[in-house]
C-alpha positions as CSV (number, residue, x, y, z in Angstrom):
1,X,89.6,79.1,128.8
2,X,86.4,78.2,126.9
3,X,83.7,80.3,128.6
4,X,80.5,81.5,127.0
5,X,79.9,85.2,126.3
6,X,77.6,85.4,129.4
7,X,80.3,83.8,131.6
8,X,83.0,86.2,130.3
9,X,80.6,89.1,131.0
10,X,79.8,87.9,134.5
11,X,83.5,87.5,135.2
12,X,84.2,91.0,134.0
13,X,81.4,92.3,136.3
14,X,82.9,90.3,139.3
15,X,86.3,91.8,138.6
16,X,84.9,95.4,138.8
17,X,82.8,94.8,141.9
18,X,81.1,91.9,143.6
19,X,77.5,90.8,143.1
20,X,75.0,89.4,145.5
21,X,73.1,86.3,144.3
22,X,70.1,87.9,142.6
23,X,67.8,85.2,143.8
24,X,68.1,86.5,147.3
25,X,66.2,89.8,147.0
26,X,64.6,92.0,144.4
27,X,67.3,94.7,145.1
28,X,70.0,92.2,144.2
29,X,68.1,91.1,141.1
30,X,67.7,94.7,140.0
31,X,71.4,95.3,140.5
32,X,72.2,92.2,138.4
33,X,69.8,93.3,135.7
34,X,71.3,96.8,135.7
35,X,74.7,95.3,135.1
36,X,73.3,93.2,132.3
37,X,73.7,89.9,134.2
38,X,70.8,87.5,133.8
39,X,69.4,86.8,137.2
40,X,67.9,83.5,136.0
41,X,71.2,82.0,134.9
42,X,73.4,83.7,137.6
43,X,73.6,80.7,139.9
44,X,74.6,78.2,137.2
45,X,77.1,80.6,135.7
46,X,78.8,81.7,138.9
47,X,78.9,78.0,140.0
48,X,80.9,77.2,136.9
49,X,83.2,80.2,137.5
50,X,83.7,79.0,141.1
51,X,84.5,75.4,139.9
52,X,87.2,76.9,137.6
53,X,88.5,78.9,140.6
54,X,87.7,82.2,138.8
55,X,85.2,83.4,141.3
56,X,84.5,82.8,145.0
57,X,82.1,83.9,147.6
58,X,83.2,86.4,150.2
59,X,80.4,87.0,152.8
60,X,77.3,87.5,150.7
61,X,79.1,88.7,147.6
62,X,80.5,86.8,144.6
63,X,83.8,88.3,143.5
64,X,86.5,87.3,141.0
65,X,89.6,85.5,142.4
66,X,93.1,86.7,141.5
67,X,93.1,84.0,138.8
68,X,89.7,85.2,137.4
69,X,91.0,88.8,137.3
70,X,94.2,87.8,135.6
71,X,92.2,85.8,133.0
72,X,89.8,88.7,132.4
73,X,92.6,91.2,131.9
74,X,94.5,88.8,129.7
75,X,91.4,88.5,127.5
76,X,91.1,92.2,127.3
77,X,94.8,92.5,126.4
78,X,94.5,89.9,123.7
79,X,91.4,91.6,122.3
80,X,93.2,95.0,122.1
81,X,96.3,93.4,120.6
82,X,94.1,91.7,117.9
83,X,92.4,95.1,117.1
84,X,95.7,96.8,116.8
85,X,96.9,94.1,114.5
86,X,93.8,94.5,112.3
87,X,94.4,98.3,112.1
88,X,97.9,97.8,111.0
89,X,96.8,95.2,108.4
90,X,94.2,97.6,107.1
91,X,96.8,100.3,106.7
92,X,99.1,97.9,104.9
93,X,96.2,96.8,102.6
94,X,95.8,100.4,101.5
95,X,99.5,101.2,101.3
96,X,99.3,102.1,97.6
97,X,96.6,104.7,98.1
98,X,98.0,106.2,101.3
99,X,101.7,105.3,101.8
100,X,102.3,108.2,104.3
101,X,99.4,107.1,106.5
102,X,100.4,103.4,106.2
103,X,104.0,104.3,107.4
104,X,102.7,106.4,110.3
105,X,100.2,103.7,111.4
106,X,102.8,100.9,111.2
107,X,105.3,102.9,113.2
108,X,102.7,104.0,115.8
109,X,101.5,100.3,116.2
110,X,105.2,99.2,116.7
111,X,105.7,101.9,119.3
112,X,108.5,103.5,117.5
113,X,106.7,106.9,117.4
114,X,104.2,108.7,119.6
115,X,100.7,109.6,118.5
116,X,101.7,113.2,118.3
117,X,104.7,112.3,116.0
118,X,102.4,110.3,113.8
119,X,100.1,113.3,113.4
120,X,102.9,115.6,112.5
121,X,103.8,113.3,109.5
122,X,106.9,111.4,108.3
123,X,109.1,114.4,107.5
124,X,109.5,115.1,111.3
125,X,109.5,111.5,112.6
126,X,112.2,110.0,110.5
């Protein structure tokens, strides 16, 4: 899904708890601003999320749909997976200078050892 950073942020906020349209009251605008949602662009952003069936209105609140929540959590998962991959690649790039650490990081990333086992070192995890 090709959303802007602001739309991804708004979707994440709607997953955690609904938002009232900030144009309706100063309290709703303050709540939106406190959650780092731009009150000026809220209507346009939430309309697009609704068109994609990622958000819907329930009473006076905008909330994420099940599809919106699934997409939000999938993006979080993919981001964490990418970060883990980058950590493993960094360890591999430094394998010559820190082979023990590289092995522990690789095995931890693969899930073959626990964090505690990785801390203890390779002599007890083999």
